[in-house]
Structure formats: C-alpha cells, structure tokens
N, C-alpha and C positions, 0 to 999 in steps of 0.2 A: 537329634535334629532331622526332620524329614527332608527328602530329596528336595533340592533346590530347583526352581524353574530354570530352564536354560535360557540364558541371556540372548536377547536378539542382537543382530549385527549393530554395530556403532552407527548412531544417526538415523536408524530405521524408525519408521512410524507405522502403525497399523490403524484401521478404523476402530471405533469404540466397541463395536460388537466382537471383533477379534480380541480386543483386550479383555473384554468382560469374560469370554470364554476362557481365556488363558488364566485369568486371575481366579475364576471360580474354583480351580482345583486347589488353590491355596487358601480358600475361604473356610475350611473346616477347622474346628478347634484342633490344638496340637494334642500330642499323646497324653500330657499331663492334665488336660482338660482346660487348659488356659485358651484365651481368645488371641487372635492375631490383631494388629492394627496397622495403620499406614500413616506416616507422618511426613508432611509436606512443608518444606521450608517456603517462605513467601517471596522474598526478593530475588529476581533472576531465575526463580524456579517455577512458582505459580504465575508469576507475572514478569513482564519485561521490565528491567531496570528496578529502581527502589521505590517503595511506598513512601519513603521519608520525604521525597521531593514535593509530594502532593499535600502532605501535612504542613511542610514549609510554605507552600503558596497559600494555603488556607489561613496559616498564622500571618502572614505578610498582608493579606487582604483584610484582616481583622485588626492589623496595627500591632501585632504581638512581636514581629521581628522587622528589621530594616530592609530595604531594596538591595543593600550590599550584601547581606546575610543570604537573601534569597538567591542572588547571583552566585555566591560561592557554593550553596547548596546544589545549584543546578550543575555547576562544574563538577562537584563530587558525584552526582548522580551519573553524569556521563562517563566519568573516570571509573566508577564502580561497574557500569555496564562493560566497559572494554577490558578492564584489567582485574576486577574483583576487589574484595575489600582487604584490609590488614588489621591486626590487632591493634595498632595505635589509632587508626582512624575510628574504628568501633568504640574504643574507649573515650575518644575525643567527642564522638556524637552523643554518647550516653551522658557525659558531663555537661556538655552544652544544652542538651535537652532538659536536663535536671535543673539547671540555673533558669532556663526559660519559663518552665512550668511552675516553678517555686512561687507559691502565693495565689495561683490561678484557681479558680472554682472548677470543680469537676464538671459542673453543668456547662460552663463556657467552653470547655474543650470538646464535651460531648456534641455542642452545636456546631462544631466544625465538621462532623461526620458527613453530612451531605456533600460538602465541597471535596473532602478527601475521596469519598466513594466515587464521585464523578470523574476523578482522575485515574483512580485505580482499576475499576471495572472494565474499561475499554482495553486495558493492557494485560489482562488475564489471557493466558495461553489456552485456547480451546482444548488442545491436545491433553494438557495437564488436567483440565477439569474432567475430561472424558476418562482419564486414568482413575481420578478420584472417585468418580461415580461407578465406574466398573468395579472398584474394591468395594464400595458400599453395596452394590447389588450382589456381590459375592459373599455378603455377611461380614465384611471387614470395616470396622469404624475408621474414619478418617479424620485427622487433626492437622490444623495449621500449627506450625512450631517456628517461632521467629524472635529475633532480638528486639523487634518493635514492641510497642507497648501492649500490655494484656488488653487494654481496651480495643486497640487495633485488631488483635487476634479474635476477641470476642465478637467484634463487629462483622468481620468478614465470615467468620465461621457461621454466623446467624444468617447472613445475606446468601452465602453459597451453599446453605443447607449441609455443612459439614457437621461432624459430631462434637466438635469443640475446638477450642484454640489454646495455645500455650505460648504466653509472651513474657515480657520483662514487666515486673510489677512495680509501681511507685507508691510511696507512703502516702496516705491520706488522712488528714486530721480535720474534724469539723467541716468536712465538704470541700477542703482545699488541699491541693498538693503541696508537700513540704519541699520537693526537690531531692528528696533522699529515696534510695531504693527500699522496696519492701520485700526483698528476696534476691536470690542469685540472678546475675545478669544472664539472659537467655542466649548465651554465646560460647562457643566451644564446649567444654565440659558442662556449662550451665544448662545446655539443651538436654544432655543425658540426665542430669539431675531431675529436670522437669519430666522427662520421658519415664524415668524409674518411679517417680511419685505417682504419676498417672497410671502406669502399669500396676502398681501395688493396690491402688484404689479400685481399678476396673477389672482386675485378673487378666491382665494382658502379658502374654509371653513375647518379650522383645526378640527372642531368638528366632522366632519364626515370623516376625513382623517386617515391615517394609519402611524404608526412608528414602526420600528424594531431596537432593540439594545440589548446589552449584559450586560450593567453595571449599577449599582446603581447611579453612577454619571449622567446617562441619564434618571432618573426618572422625572425631569421636561419636558423633550422632550416627554416621554411616556404619561405623564398625560395631555399633551397639546392637544392630539388627541382623536379621538372617538374609534379608534381600535388599541390599543397597542399590539405588539407582542414581546415576549422575546426570544432571541436567545443566546444559550451557556451562560446562566446567571452566574454572581457570586453569593456567598451564600446569600447575603442580598436581591439582586433582586429576586433571586429564592423564598425566603421566601414570599417577597411582591407579587410576582406573583401569588402564590398559594393562598394568602389571598384574592386577587382581582379576581381570576379567569381568569386571562390572559392566552392567549395561549403561550406555551413554546416549543421551538424547540431546541433539543440537536444535534449538528452536530460536535462538536470538540471532538475527541476521544483520545487526547493527554494524558490527566489525567489517563484514563482508561489503556492506553498502558503502561504508566509509572508504574502504579500499578502492571500490569502483569509482566513487567520486573523486578521490585523489588521483587515480589514473587518468580519469577524463579531464581533470584540471590540469594535469601535467601535460596531456596531449594537446589541449587548447592553448596552453602557454607556449609549447613549442611551435605550434602553428602560427600564433601570433608573432613570435620571434621571427619565424621564417618569413612572414609576410613583410615585417619591418625591414628585414635584411633586403629582401627582394626590391621593396619600394625605394630604399636608400641606394640600392645599386642601380636602379632604373634612373633616378634622379641624377647620380654622379655620371652616368652614361650620357644623359641628355645634356647635362652641362658641358660635358667634354665636347660633344658633337657641336653644340651651339658656339663654344669658344673657337673650335676649329673652323667653323663657317664663317665667323666674323674675321678671323685672321686671313682667310683666303680672299674675302671681300675686299679688304684693305689692300692687299697685295695686287689685286686686279684693277685698281683705280689708277688713272693717269697721274703722273707726278704733278704736284702744284694745283690739282683740282680738288676741290672739297665738295662733298655732297651737301645739299642744302641744309639737311639735318646736322651735318658735322661742321658747318661754318662756326668758327670761334666767336664767343659772345663779344659784341662790340665791334666787329669786323665791318668795314664799310661795304655797302652793297655793290659799289662799282669796283672794288679793289681787284677783283678777278677777271675784269674786262680787259 
C-alpha cells in the first residue's frame, strides 16, 4: 500500500483548492493498476440529519403516513443528529418502510422526488461537496453509499454529479414494490458487500480508496479502505478515530446550539426566579411597613374618639358629642 496522506488536525477545514491539491497526489492508480474511489455516507456525513425525515414529510403530504407517524419520525431524526443510530433502530426503520411501500407503484414514489430533494439539498454540507469534487478533479470517482433506498442514492448521485450511488434495494414486481428486500441491507457489513461488488466491476482497489462516515455502525466500511475519514462522529466512533489517528471533521453544530439555548434558558429561568423573589420580598416589606404605620396611627388617637372613617356602622351621629 502506498504511503498514506498525513491526516489534518481534528476539526480542521481547508478551502476546496487546498483539498484538491492534497487529494491530487492520491488520484493516481495503485501499483497493481487498479483505481481508487471515494465513498460518502449520506446521513450526517454529506448532509445534516437524516434524509428519511424528508421522505416521511413527502409521504405524509400525499397521505401515505399519518401525522403521528410523521411526528415520531421527526423525533427520531433529532435523536439521530444528537446521538447517532443504533442497530435496533435501523432494523425497525427498514421493516417499517417495507410495510409502508408494499403494494405502492414505483412511479408514485418517484413522484415524491421533488419534495424530498427540496428538503435534502439545502442541508448538504458545502465542505463535503468540495471534498467530493476535489476527489473527482483528482481522477477519483465518488459514490454515495447509504442505508436509504437505491432510488434515493441514484437520485442524489445524479443531481450532485457523483459517479454513482449504492443503496438498499427493494423487490419490484409488475411495477410495484412488494415490501421485501432485493439484496443485502446497506448497513454495517452490508455496505462493505456493496463496495466490494462495485470494486470488482470497476477495477477499484479499496485498499487505497477513501471512505467518509459518521457512525460506529460504519466501522466495517471505514476499515475496508486505506483512507478513512470521520465526519460528525458519535461518541464511540470519536474514541476509535482518536485511537487510530483518523482524520475527523466536525460540521454539525446542532448539539452545541442546543447547549447554548439550554444555558440561555437556564439563565433566563434563574433571572425570572430572582425577580419574583425580589418582588415578593418588596411586597412583604411594604405590607409590614403599612401595618406598622396603621398601628402607630391608632396608638396616637385620643381615647374615646373615632375618626370619621372609623365610626362603627349604625353609631348615632351625635353619640360622640
């Protein structure tokens, strides 16, 4: 294996021109004549959050799922951005999507594409697109690799001018989805299977190729290549990347923004509490002063004399004469 590129410091970013110059050295064929390639995970790597929430919104708008299901998907998207995915959740999503599309026409799901793209495209990271295009300019083909559908991978690869996409395939019979898979789930080792199949077809040497991902579940994918790069990692992948000396890019600021909002909220709550305490204290002090003044006024009146306002109800007007 040729010499590795030296990883940049954690969290560093460079302009696209610098990235292109650095990647150009890695654009040549390997010693055995095979080509390199670069594989980009989609969710939390190429884009902020999950592409699935935008498919869910489009499905809701066309009556395929309920409002409650959309709300749960929105919550899962937020959780995914903050904490990453788990094997259980990935399996749950796959089964649920299979049930949802069973019997649906391929054409009907294709017609959701404009709505889905309208949500996904604004959330793409410019820094990651710059990386991908720098690879292409260096002669390295780039591919999206995702657990999302093959249709999503193909669509985005076409729009972004990537060289291809690798996604999870669903069985189609007579122009309709059956709800059953048509190949391995593109998750964990499933991604490596897809990469190796592509490498065999295209003459790609994975040992000198690149892979970009955010999740511990993509460790098989990252370890299958010579140049792994970690983007917005979950806690476990961050730890492993530090041990291995892999390059790490931090692009998603949602967690930091939420911490700032939480700190501001806590500060405002404390300020409000302090204001309430001060106001109550002032009210108590004012009441005490008023009570003391009233007592002194009563003590200073002559015995047997009532102030006009203090005369008992029903007392004769001349009783005090």
